[in-house]
C-alpha positions in Angstrom: -16.4 1.7 -27.5 -14.3 4.8 -27.0 -10.7 4.9 -28.1 -9.2 4.6 -24.7 -11.3 1.5 -23.9 -10.4 0.0 -27.2 -6.7 0.6 -26.6 -6.9 -1.1 -23.2 -8.9 -4.0 -24.7 -6.4 -4.5 -27.5 -3.4 -4.4 -25.2 -5.0 -6.9 -22.9 -5.8 -9.3 -25.8 -2.2 -9.0 -27.1 -0.7 -9.5 -23.6 -2.8 -12.7 -23.3 -1.6 -13.9 -26.7 -4.9 -13.5 -28.4 -3.5 -11.7 -31.5 -6.5 -12.6 -33.7 -8.9 -11.1 -31.2 -6.8 -7.9 -31.0 -6.7 -7.6 -34.8 -10.5 -8.2 -35.0 -11.1 -5.4 -32.5 -9.0 -3.0 -34.5 -10.6 -4.0 -37.8 -14.0 -3.6 -36.4 -13.1 0.0 -35.4 -12.1 0.7 -39.0 -15.3 -0.8 -40.3 -17.5 1.3 -38.0 -15.6 4.6 -37.7 -13.2 4.6 -40.6 -9.5 4.3 -41.4 -8.6 7.5 -39.7 -10.0 6.4 -36.4 -7.9 3.3 -36.6 -4.8 5.2 -37.4 -5.4 7.5 -34.3 -5.5 4.3 -32.2 -2.4 2.8 -33.8 -0.5 5.9 -33.1 -1.3 5.5 -29.4 -0.5 1.8 -29.1 3.1 0.9 -28.1 5.3 -0.3 -30.9 5.5 -3.8 -29.3 1.7 -4.1 -29.5 1.7 -3.0 -33.2 4.4 -5.6 -33.9 2.5 -8.4 -32.2 -0.4 -7.8 -34.7 1.4 -7.0 -37.9 3.9 -9.8 -37.6 1.1 -12.4 -37.9 1.2 -11.8 -41.6 -1.1 -14.0 -43.7 -0.6 -13.6 -47.4 -4.0 -15.1 -48.1 -5.8 -11.9 -46.9 -5.1 -8.2 -46.6 -4.9 -6.7 -43.1 -6.3 -3.2 -42.7 -3.6 -2.7 -40.0 -0.8 -3.5 -42.5 -2.4 -1.3 -45.1 -2.5 1.8 -42.8 0.6 1.6 -40.6 2.9 4.5 -41.3 6.6 4.2 -41.9 7.5 5.7 -38.6 5.2 3.4 -36.7 6.3 0.4 -38.7 10.0 1.2 -38.2 9.6 1.3 -34.4 7.8 -2.0 -34.4 10.4 -3.7 -36.8 13.4 -3.0 -34.5 11.6 -4.9 -31.7 11.2 -8.2 -33.8 14.3 -9.6 -32.2 12.3 -10.2 -29.1 10.8 -13.2 -30.8 12.7 -16.5 -31.2 12.1 -16.7 -35.0 15.5 -17.9 -36.2 14.3 -18.3 -39.8 12.9 -14.7 -39.8 9.9 -15.9 -41.7 7.5 -13.5 -39.8 9.9 -10.6 -40.2 10.2 -11.0 -44.0 6.5 -11.6 -44.4 5.4 -8.5 -42.6 8.0 -6.3 -44.2 7.1 -7.5 -47.7 3.3 -7.1 -47.0 3.7 -3.5 -45.6 6.5 -2.1 -47.7 5.3 -3.3 -51.0 1.6 -2.6 -50.5 -0.1 -0.8 -53.4 0.2 2.8 -52.1 3.6 2.6 -50.4 7.1 3.8 -51.3 9.4 1.1 -49.9 12.2 3.7 -49.6 10.2 5.7 -47.0 10.0 2.6 -44.8 13.7 1.8 -45.3 14.7 5.3 -44.4 12.5 5.3 -41.3 14.0 1.9 -40.2 17.5 3.2 -40.9 17.0 6.2 -38.7 16.4 4.1 -35.6 19.0 2.5 -33.4 18.9 -1.2 -34.3 17.5 -0.5 -37.8 20.4 -1.9 -39.7 20.4 -5.0 -37.5 16.7 -5.5 -38.3 17.4 -5.2 -42.0 20.3 -7.6 -41.6 17.9 -10.1 -40.0 15.6 -9.7 -43.0 18.5 -10.6 -45.4 20.2 -13.2 -43.2 19.4 -16.2 -45.3 20.5 -14.4 -48.5 23.8 -13.1 -47.2 25.9 -14.7 -50.0 23.6 -13.3 -52.6 23.8 -9.8 -51.1 27.5 -10.0 -51.1 27.5 -11.0 -54.7 25.1 -8.1 -55.5 27.4 -5.7 -53.7 30.4 -6.9 -55.7 28.9 -7.6 -59.2 25.8 -5.5 -59.3 23.5 -8.4 -60.1 22.0 -11.4 -58.4 23.4 -14.1 -60.8 24.5 -16.9 -58.5 27.0 -18.0 -61.2 29.0 -14.9 -60.7 29.3 -15.5 -56.9 32.9 -16.7 -56.3 32.6 -16.1 -52.6 34.9 -13.0 -52.6 34.2 -10.4 -50.0 35.2 -6.9 -51.1 36.7 -4.6 -48.4 34.7 -1.9 -46.7 36.6 0.8 -48.5 35.7 -0.7 -51.9 32.0 -0.8 -50.8 32.0 3.0 -50.2 34.0 3.6 -53.4 31.3 1.9 -55.4 28.3 3.1 -53.4 27.0 5.4 -56.2 27.8 3.1 -59.1 25.1 2.9 -61.8 22.9 -0.2 -61.7 23.8 -3.1 -63.8 20.2 -4.3 -63.7 17.1 -2.2 -63.6 14.5 -2.4 -60.8 11.8 -3.8 -63.1 14.1 -6.7 -63.9 14.1 -7.9 -60.4 10.7 -6.6 -59.1 9.8 -9.6 -57.0 8.3 -7.6 -54.1 10.7 -9.6 -51.9 14.3 -9.5 -50.7 15.9 -9.0 -54.2 13.9 -5.9 -55.0 14.4 -4.5 -51.5 18.1 -5.0 -51.8 18.1 -3.2 -55.1 16.2 -0.2 -53.6 18.5 -0.2 -50.6 21.7 -0.2 -52.6 20.8 2.4 -55.1 18.5 4.7 -53.2 20.1 4.6 -49.7 23.7 3.2 -50.3 25.0 4.2 -46.9 22.2 2.1 -45.2 22.9 -0.8 -47.6 26.6 -0.8 -46.7 25.8 -0.5 -43.0 23.4 -3.5 -43.3 25.9 -5.6 -45.2 28.6 -5.0 -42.5 26.1 -6.2 -39.9 25.4 -9.3 -42.1 29.2 -9.9 -42.2 29.4 -9.6 -38.4 26.5 -12.1 -38.0 28.2 -14.5 -40.4 31.5 -14.4 -38.4 29.6 -14.9 -35.2 27.9 -18.0 -36.8 31.2 -19.4 -37.9 32.5 -19.0 -34.3 29.5 -20.7 -32.9 28.2 -17.5 -31.4 25.0 -17.2 -33.5 21.5 -17.1 -32.1 20.8 -20.7 -32.9 23.6 -21.7 -30.6 22.4 -19.7 -27.6 21.9 -22.0 -24.6 20.2 -19.6 -22.2 16.9 -21.2 -21.2 15.3 -17.9 -20.3 16.7 -15.2 -22.5 13.6 -13.1 -22.4 12.5 -14.0 -25.9 9.3 -15.7 -26.8 8.9 -18.7 -29.2 7.1 -17.7 -32.4 4.9 -20.7 -32.1 3.5 -19.5 -28.7 1.8 -16.5 -30.2 -2.0 -16.5 -30.5 -2.3 -19.5 -28.2 -3.2 -17.7 -25.1 0.4 -17.5 -23.9 2.3 -14.3 -23.1 4.0 -12.4 -25.9 6.8 -9.9 -25.6 4.0 -7.3 -25.7 3.0 -8.3 -22.2 6.4 -7.1 -20.7 8.1 -3.8 -20.5 10.7 -3.5 -23.2 14.1 -1.9 -22.8 14.4 -1.7 -26.5 11.2 0.3 -26.8 12.2 2.7 -24.1 15.4 3.3 -26.0 13.6 4.4 -29.3 
């Protein structure tokens, strides 16, 4: 099958909600023609289609797509995650951890690529949403010890004043290949993006307190797709044109 036909087949499968079938077609290409051929195809797929595949993260097996996707391609996919009604952000965290902490990757390259895009800091805030209090404590104290979390929120000016402070804990002390290590890398290797992400987290927390959070949205047809509908033959966001994608 030539590359154009494979791209069309993959997009049709994704639009129909057959994510497993789409991934199988791409993996088969890598098996028969090599990783470089797969990378060429990935570069021609719309970000929303790449997202549809890599978000179905399964930590029981390695995905060749997750192993090969570049920081630029991954970043463009990540900022579209909000199209799915995944309030727990389970898929977002799973796919980010699996890609950014893969064996040959530098997580900072992925973070920088995400931060360069409109909506990048919002996507990172979504990743950290359930750990907001711990991120606030880390910003204030420099460690993740919950016992030091007194709920204080330091002002934005103080965040910038301490942006380049020396770490209180070393990366290998919190190397969990999860949110804690990613927060450490973000704070000490791209502090501006860390602060921007934290400010978005604060805004989300305020909206939640005012009853304006996503879980309180009552619109029956807000254009999003339930996470549970994927890979069940139902349409995914990849089946529709995306204003977000066009803006990237």
